[in-house]
C-alpha positions in Angstrom: 0.1 -0.1 0.1 1.1 3.8 -0.5 1.6 6.0 2.4 3.7 8.2 4.3 5.2 8.2 8.0 7.7 10.5 9.8 8.8 11.1 13.2 11.0 13.6 15.1 13.1 12.9 18.4 16.0 14.8 19.6 18.4 15.2 16.8 16.9 12.7 14.4 14.3 12.8 11.9 12.7 9.5 10.1 10.6 9.8 6.7 9.2 6.4 5.6 7.4 5.9 2.1 5.5 3.0 1.1 4.7 1.9 -2.3 2.9 -0.8 -3.8 5.2 -4.2 -4.2 4.5 -7.8 -4.7 7.5 -8.5 -2.4 9.0 -6.8 0.8 11.6 -4.3 -0.6 13.2 -2.0 1.8 15.7 0.6 1.5 17.2 2.4 4.3 19.7 5.7 4.0 21.6 6.6 7.2 23.8 9.4 7.9 27.4 8.5 8.2 28.3 6.7 11.5 24.9 5.0 11.7 25.2 2.1 9.6 25.1 -0.1 12.1 21.6 0.4 13.0 20.6 -0.6 9.9 19.9 -4.4 10.3 17.7 -3.7 13.3 15.7 -0.8 11.6 15.0 -3.6 8.9 13.9 -6.2 11.6 11.4 -3.4 13.1 9.7 -3.1 9.6 9.8 -6.8 9.0 7.5 -7.1 12.3 5.3 -4.5 10.9 4.7 -4.9 7.3 5.1 -8.0 5.0 4.4 -6.3 1.4 5.6 -3.2 0.0 8.2 -1.1 -1.6 9.5 0.8 1.9 12.0 3.8 1.4 13.5 5.1 4.9 15.5 8.3 5.0 16.9 9.1 8.7 18.5 12.9 9.2 20.2 14.4 11.7 19.8 18.1 12.7 22.9 19.9 11.3 24.3 21.0 14.5 24.8 17.6 15.9 26.4 16.0 12.8 29.9 17.4 13.9 32.1 19.6 16.0 34.8 21.6 15.0 37.9 22.5 17.1 41.1 23.9 16.5 44.8 22.9 17.7 45.7 25.9 19.6 49.3 24.8 20.3 49.8 23.3 17.0 48.8 26.6 15.6 50.9 28.8 17.9 53.8 26.6 17.0 53.2 27.4 13.1 52.8 31.1 13.5 56.0 31.3 15.5 57.8 29.3 12.6 56.6 31.7 10.0 57.4 34.6 12.1 60.5 33.4 12.6 60.9 32.4 8.7 59.6 35.8 7.9 62.3 37.8 10.3 65.2 35.7 9.0 64.5 36.0 5.3 63.3 39.6 5.8 59.6 38.7 3.8 57.1 41.4 4.2 53.3 41.0 4.9 51.3 39.9 7.8 50.6 36.4 8.9 47.0 36.5 8.5 44.1 34.1 9.9 43.8 33.3 5.7 47.4 32.5 6.2 46.8 29.8 9.0 43.8 28.5 7.8 45.7 27.0 4.8 47.4 24.7 7.3 44.3 22.2 7.7 46.1 20.3 10.4 45.1 23.0 13.1 41.3 22.6 12.3 39.8 19.3 13.5 36.4 18.0 12.6 34.9 15.4 15.4 31.9 13.4 15.0 29.2 14.5 17.6 28.4 11.8 20.1 24.7 11.3 19.7 22.1 9.6 22.1 20.7 7.1 19.7 17.8 6.2 21.9 15.8 9.2 20.1 16.7 7.4 16.8 14.5 4.3 17.5 11.9 6.2 19.2 11.6 8.7 16.0 11.7 5.4 13.7 8.6 3.9 16.1 6.7 7.0 15.7 7.3 7.1 11.7 6.2 3.4 11.7 3.2 3.8 13.7 1.9 6.8 11.6 2.5 4.9 8.0 0.5 1.7 9.8 -2.1 4.2 10.5 -2.3 5.4 6.9 -2.2 2.0 5.2 -5.1 0.7 7.7 -7.4 3.7 6.5 -6.3 2.9 2.7 -7.1 -0.7 3.6 -10.7 -0.2 4.6 -11.2 1.7 1.3 -9.5 -1.3 -0.6 -11.7 -3.7 1.4 -15.1 -2.3 0.6 -14.3 -2.1 -3.1 -12.8 -5.6 -3.6 -16.1 -7.0 -1.5 -18.1 -4.8 -4.1 -16.3 -6.4 -7.1 -16.7 -9.8 -5.8 -20.3 -9.5 -5.1 -20.9 -7.9 -8.5 -18.8 -11.1 -10.1 -20.9 -13.3 -7.9 -24.0 -11.6 -9.7 -22.5 -12.0 -13.3 -22.0 -16.0 -12.4 -25.3 -16.4 -11.3 -26.3 -14.8 -14.4 -24.5 -17.2 -16.2 -25.6 -20.1 -14.6 -29.3 -19.2 -15.3 -28.7 -19.2 -19.0 -26.6 -22.5 -19.2 -29.6 -24.8 -19.6 -31.1 -22.5 -22.4 -27.6 -22.4 -24.1 -27.0 -26.4 -24.1 -30.5 -27.0 -25.6 -30.2 -24.1 -28.3 -27.0 -25.9 -29.1 -28.7 -29.3 -29.5 -31.6 -27.6 -31.9 -29.1 -25.6 -33.7 -27.1 -28.6 -34.5 -30.2 -30.6 -35.7 -31.6 -27.6 -37.7 -28.5 -27.5 -39.4 -28.6 -31.4 -40.4 -32.1 -30.6 -41.8 -30.8 -27.8 -43.8 -27.8 -29.9 -45.2 -29.9 -33.1 -46.0 -33.3 -32.0 -46.3 -36.4 -32.9 -44.0 -37.0 -36.1 -46.3 -33.9 -37.6 -45.8 -34.1 -40.6 -42.6 -31.3 -40.2 -40.6 -30.3 -42.0 -37.4 -32.1 -40.4 -34.6 -30.1 -41.5 -31.8 -26.6 -40.9 -33.7 -27.7 -37.5 -34.4 -28.6 -36.8 -30.6 -25.3 -38.4 -29.7 -23.3 -36.5 -31.8 -25.4 -33.2 -30.6 -24.9 -34.2 -26.8 -20.7 -34.6 -27.6 -21.1 -30.9 -29.2 -23.3 -29.6 -26.1 -20.9 -31.4 -23.5 -18.0 -29.6 -25.5 -19.6 -26.1 -24.8 -20.8 -26.9 -21.1 -19.5 -24.6 -18.8 -21.2 -26.1 -15.7 -18.0 -27.0 -14.1 -16.2 -23.5 -14.5 -19.5 -21.8 -12.9 -19.2 -24.1 -10.0 -15.4 -23.2 -9.5 -16.0 -19.4 -9.8 -18.6 -20.0 -7.1 -16.5 -21.4 -4.6 -13.6 -18.9 -5.4 -15.8 -15.9 -4.7 -17.0 -17.3 -1.8 -13.4 -18.1 -0.4 -12.5 -14.7 -1.6 -15.2 -12.9 0.4 -14.0 -15.0 3.8 -10.7 -14.1 3.0 -11.2 -10.5 2.8 -13.3 -10.4 5.9 -11.0 -12.6 7.8 -8.2 -10.1 7.5 -4.5 -10.5 8.3 -1.6 -11.2 5.8 -3.9 -12.1 2.5 -2.2 -10.4 -0.2 -0.6 -13.6 -1.8 -3.6 -15.8 -1.3 -5.9 -13.3 -2.6 -3.5 -12.9 -5.8 -4.1 -16.7 -6.2 -7.6 -16.6 -6.3 -8.0 -13.7 -8.5 -5.8 -15.4 -11.0 -8.2 -18.6 -10.7 -11.1 -16.5 -11.3 -9.8 -15.1 -14.3 -8.8 -18.5 -15.8 -12.5 -19.4 -15.3 -13.7 -16.4 -16.6 -11.5 -17.3 -19.8 -12.6 -20.6 -20.1 -16.3 -19.5 -20.1 -15.6 -16.9 -22.8 -13.7 -19.5 -25.1 -16.1 -22.7 -24.6 -19.7 -20.5 -25.0 -20.9 -19.8 -28.2 -23.6 -17.8 -26.8 -22.8 -14.1 -27.1 -24.8 -13.4 -23.9 -22.7 -15.8 -21.7 -19.5 -14.0 -23.6 -20.3 -10.8 -23.0 -20.8 -11.4 -19.2 -17.5 -13.1 -19.0 -15.9 -10.1 -20.7 -17.5 -7.9 -18.0 -16.1 -10.6 -15.3 -12.6 -10.3 -16.7 -12.9 -6.3 -16.5 -14.0 -6.8 -12.6 -10.9 -9.0 -12.2 -8.5 -6.9 -14.1 -9.3 -4.0 -11.3 -9.4 -6.4 -8.6 -5.9 -7.6 -9.7 -4.7 -4.0 -9.4 -6.0 -3.9 -5.8 -4.5 -7.1 -4.8 -1.3 -5.4 -5.1 -2.1 -3.3 -2.6 -2.8 -5.8 0.1 0.0 -7.3 2.4 
């Protein structure tokens, strides 16, 4: 799911952005000197989330990053040495701060000693905000998914109601076609005709697909209402529903059934996109 969370404690600020992803993909950017905390922060994310692309950025306040001091004793030695050189060589000019700044050894930068407890507090705050945002989005997704699965269930019922009519129409059309080809006066083996008609009707029979769609939609409803980590299971059920809808579309010779199958596939495509948001 998409979302954003942030937390700020002490000298630390943490920002976490979440994007849709089939798996768990974490990227953590830490300031220099804090890399040793990455594994622990990753483990904290895995305890809370199971899917998604998570981009984590940790910032340290500017004043807390480093401290600068001067080596006064060394600076005095350098100054005296330069003054002696100036006197001995009769050089002109002053020994200014600009001259002294050229000697980098007299300026020392030190990493600030940070209390790292606020880092974890800020991180937990960011995770909590992100979780809350994802939960709100999850409620909206749940309602959308339930509405779509209910629509697919109703479409399946419509197909089921048409099924006997389609099979009978298939047999009648077959017999009618034979009469057109051979004429009504021609004597044909009635049993053989009905047998061939039955074989053709069986090839076009979609009752098994209807039953499986009914089962899959019921499973999907229960899965969504059950909650928890259901993303992978929901993704599998959407794939299976799409497979059955494709089979119905290819087997049925009735335009009404085919058009309903196309509607089903449109709803399933939208569900497939939404499933990527579920962890």
